[in-house]
C-alpha positions as CSV (number, residue, x, y, z in Angstrom):
1,M,41.2,60.9,23.1
2,S,43.8,59.0,21.1
3,T,43.4,55.9,23.3
4,V,39.7,55.9,22.7
5,L,40.3,56.3,18.9
6,I,42.7,53.4,19.0
7,I,40.2,51.2,20.8
8,V,37.4,52.2,18.4
9,I,39.7,51.4,15.4
10,A,40.6,48.0,16.9
11,I,37.0,47.2,17.5
12,V,36.1,48.1,13.9
13,V,39.0,46.1,12.5
14,I,38.0,43.1,14.6
15,A,34.4,43.4,13.4
16,L,35.5,43.6,9.8
17,V,37.7,40.5,10.2
18,V,34.8,38.6,11.9
19,F,32.4,39.7,9.1
20,A,34.9,38.6,6.4
21,L,35.4,35.2,8.0
22,T,31.7,34.7,8.5
23,A,31.0,35.7,4.8
24,G,33.7,33.3,3.6
25,R,32.3,30.5,5.7
26,R,28.8,31.1,4.3
27,R,30.1,31.0,0.8
28,R,32.0,27.8,1.4
29,H,28.9,26.2,3.0
30,S,26.8,27.2,0.0
31,Q,29.4,25.8,-2.4
32,L,29.5,22.5,-0.4
33,R,25.7,22.3,-0.4
34,E,25.7,22.7,-4.2
35,T,28.4,20.1,-4.6
36,V,26.5,17.7,-2.3
37,G,23.4,18.2,-4.6
38,E,25.4,17.5,-7.7
39,H,26.9,14.3,-6.1
40,Q,23.5,13.1,-5.0
41,Q,22.2,13.7,-8.5
42,A,25.1,11.8,-10.0
43,A,24.6,9.0,-7.5
44,Q,20.9,8.8,-8.5
45,Q,21.8,8.6,-12.2
46,H,24.3,5.8,-11.4
47,A,21.7,3.9,-9.4
48,N,19.2,4.2,-12.2
49,R,21.8,3.0,-14.8
50,A,22.7,0.1,-12.5
51,N,19.0,-0.9,-12.2
52,E,18.7,-0.7,-16.0
53,L,21.7,-2.9,-16.5
54,E,20.4,-5.4,-13.9
55,A,17.1,-5.6,-15.6
56,A,18.8,-6.2,-19.0
57,A,20.9,-9.0,-17.4
58,A,17.8,-10.6,-15.9
59,E,16.1,-10.4,-19.3
60,A,19.1,-12.0,-21.0
61,R,19.2,-14.8,-18.4
62,E,15.5,-15.4,-19.0
63,R,16.1,-15.5,-22.8
64,E,18.9,-17.9,-22.3
65,R,16.7,-20.2,-20.1
66,T,13.9,-20.1,-22.7
67,H,16.4,-20.9,-25.5
68,S,17.8,-23.8,-23.5
69,Q,14.3,-25.2,-22.9
70,T,13.4,-24.8,-26.6
71,A,16.7,-26.5,-27.6
72,A,16.0,-29.4,-25.2
73,E,12.5,-29.8,-26.5
74,A,13.8,-29.8,-30.1
75,E,16.4,-32.4,-29.3
76,Q,13.7,-34.7,-27.8
77,K,11.7,-34.4,-31.0
78,L,14.6,-35.5,-33.2
79,P,14.5,-39.1,-34.3
80,D,17.1,-41.4,-32.7
81,R,20.2,-41.9,-34.8
82,S,21.1,-45.3,-33.3
């Protein structure tokens, strides 16, 4: 009888250990999924900001080109100083 009791207790202990490990793994996986979601969101925000900055840079280059053209046209309209 005591051998059967020891075997039953051993099986229960093993089952509890397996359950605890499985629960811990599930918890870690859910935390990792949440962290991945946060990182993806941050990456998307950075990509959006990079696109905004690139658009602003392109706009500034266009303004500079337009200004350059306007300055060149104004110089041509000036009377010669020779």
